[in-house]
C-alpha positions as CSV (number, residue, x, y, z in Angstrom):
1,M,83.8,1.4,-63.1
2,N,83.5,0.1,-59.5
3,F,81.9,3.4,-58.4
4,W,79.1,3.2,-60.9
5,F,78.5,-0.5,-60.1
6,L,78.2,0.3,-56.3
7,L,75.9,3.3,-57.1
8,I,73.6,1.2,-59.2
9,C,73.6,-1.5,-56.5
10,F,72.6,1.0,-53.8
11,G,69.9,2.4,-56.2
12,V,68.4,-1.0,-56.8
13,A,68.5,-1.8,-53.0
14,F,66.8,1.5,-52.3
15,L,64.0,0.9,-54.9
16,A,63.5,-2.6,-53.6
17,Q,63.1,-1.4,-50.0
18,Y,60.8,1.3,-51.1
19,A,58.6,-1.1,-53.0
20,L,58.5,-3.7,-50.2
21,G,57.8,-0.9,-47.7
22,M,54.8,0.2,-49.8
23,M,53.5,-3.4,-49.9
24,Q,53.8,-3.5,-46.1
25,M,51.9,-0.2,-45.8
26,K,49.2,-1.6,-48.0
27,S,49.0,-4.7,-45.8
28,F,48.6,-2.4,-42.8
29,T,45.8,-0.5,-44.5
30,I,43.9,-3.6,-45.5
31,N,44.1,-5.1,-42.0
32,F,43.2,-1.8,-40.3
33,G,40.2,-1.5,-42.7
34,K,39.0,-5.0,-41.8
35,L,39.2,-4.3,-38.1
36,R,37.7,-0.8,-38.5
37,R,34.5,-2.2,-40.1
38,Q,34.0,-4.2,-36.8
39,G,34.3,-1.2,-34.5
40,K,36.9,1.1,-32.9
41,V,40.5,0.0,-33.3
42,A,43.1,0.2,-30.5
43,I,46.7,0.2,-31.9
44,G,49.9,-0.4,-30.0
45,K,53.4,-0.4,-31.5
46,K,56.9,-1.2,-30.2
47,K,59.7,0.0,-32.3
48,G,62.8,-2.1,-32.7
49,A,65.9,-0.4,-34.0
50,F,68.1,-3.5,-34.4
51,R,65.5,-6.1,-33.3
52,A,62.0,-7.0,-34.2
53,G,59.4,-4.3,-34.0
54,S,55.7,-5.0,-33.5
55,I,52.3,-3.5,-34.2
56,V,49.2,-4.8,-32.6
57,M,45.6,-3.8,-33.5
58,F,42.4,-4.7,-31.6
59,A,38.9,-4.2,-33.0
60,V,36.7,-3.3,-30.0
61,D,33.0,-2.7,-29.5
62,E,31.5,0.3,-27.7
63,N,32.2,-1.3,-24.3
64,G,35.9,-2.0,-25.0
65,I,35.4,-5.8,-25.6
66,I,37.9,-7.2,-28.1
67,L,36.1,-8.6,-31.2
68,D,39.2,-9.4,-33.3
69,S,42.9,-8.7,-33.4
70,S,46.0,-8.9,-35.5
71,Y,49.7,-8.2,-35.1
72,M,52.8,-7.8,-37.2
73,S,56.2,-8.5,-35.8
74,G,59.6,-8.6,-37.6
75,V,62.8,-6.9,-38.4
76,T,62.4,-6.5,-42.2
77,V,59.8,-5.1,-44.5
78,L,58.9,-8.7,-45.3
79,A,56.9,-9.0,-42.0
80,K,53.2,-9.8,-42.5
81,F,50.1,-9.4,-40.3
82,K,48.9,-12.4,-38.5
83,K,45.8,-13.2,-36.4
84,L,46.3,-12.6,-32.7
85,K,44.4,-15.3,-30.9
86,G,43.3,-15.5,-27.3
87,F,42.0,-12.0,-26.7
88,E,38.5,-12.2,-28.0
89,G,36.0,-11.3,-25.3
90,L,38.5,-9.6,-23.0
91,N,38.2,-5.9,-22.2
92,V,41.0,-4.0,-23.9
93,S,41.2,-1.4,-21.1
94,T,42.0,-4.0,-18.4
95,L,44.7,-6.1,-20.2
96,K,47.7,-6.9,-18.0
97,K,51.1,-8.4,-18.4
98,E,49.7,-11.8,-17.4
99,D,47.3,-11.8,-20.4
100,T,50.3,-11.5,-22.8
101,K,52.2,-14.6,-21.7
102,G,53.3,-16.8,-24.5
103,F,54.1,-13.9,-26.9
104,P,57.5,-12.4,-27.7
105,K,58.5,-9.4,-25.6
106,Q,58.0,-6.9,-28.4
107,V,54.5,-8.2,-29.0
108,Q,53.7,-8.1,-25.3
109,D,54.9,-4.5,-25.1
110,A,52.7,-3.5,-28.1
111,I,49.7,-5.2,-26.6
112,L,50.1,-3.3,-23.4
113,E,50.6,-0.1,-25.3
114,A,47.4,-0.7,-27.2
115,S,45.6,-1.0,-23.9
116,S,47.2,2.1,-22.6
117,N,46.5,4.1,-25.7
118,Y,42.8,3.0,-25.6
119,N,42.5,4.2,-22.0
120,V,44.1,7.6,-22.8
121,I,41.9,8.2,-25.8
122,M,38.7,7.1,-24.1
123,S,39.4,9.5,-21.2
124,G,39.8,12.4,-23.6
125,G,43.6,12.6,-23.7
126,E,46.0,12.5,-26.6
127,V,48.7,9.9,-27.0
128,P,52.1,11.6,-27.2
129,E,54.4,10.5,-30.1
130,P,57.7,9.2,-28.8
131,P,60.8,11.1,-29.9
132,S,62.5,10.1,-33.1
133,P,66.1,8.9,-33.1
134,L,67.2,12.3,-34.4
135,Q,65.3,14.1,-31.6
136,K,67.0,11.7,-29.0
137,L,70.4,12.5,-30.5
138,T,69.9,16.3,-30.4
139,G,68.5,16.0,-26.9
140,S,71.7,14.1,-25.9
141,M,73.9,16.7,-27.5
142,K,72.0,19.5,-25.7
143,N,72.6,17.7,-22.4
144,L,76.3,17.4,-23.1
145,V,76.6,21.0,-23.9
146,T,74.6,22.3,-20.9
147,Q,76.4,20.1,-18.4
148,K,78.9,21.8,-16.2
C-alpha cells in the first residue's frame, strides 16, 4: 500500500512541476514577444543548480541602445518576470560590472552575459551553448580515465 501511495505522490509532484514549468515558459514567451516588438532582444542567463538562476532580456534599437528590459530570478518554477529598471538609454554593448551594482550576483552575471552575447552576435559570431551537467560529468569521467 505504501508503494502505491508514494508512486501516486511522485506522479502528482511531476505533473505539478510540468504544469508550473509550462506556465513559466508561457511567461517567458509573452515577455520576449513584448520586447521583440520594440526591436532586437539581447538575452543573458545564469543557471543556478542549487541557488537562484536568472534570465535577463534587453530590447535594443538598431544602435544597441536599451529601450526596455526585464528579468526573472529564482530557484523554483514559481519565479516571475519583473521590470529591470535603470538601464534605459544605456548601450548594451558597453555594459560593465559597475552598471550592475545593486542587483543580486546571479542577475549581475546574466546582465553581463546579455551584453557579451549581443557583442558576439553583432560581430557575426555564434554564442556557444555551455555544457550540460551530463556533459560535465562525462568529461570528468574521461579525465579520470585518461590520467596516468
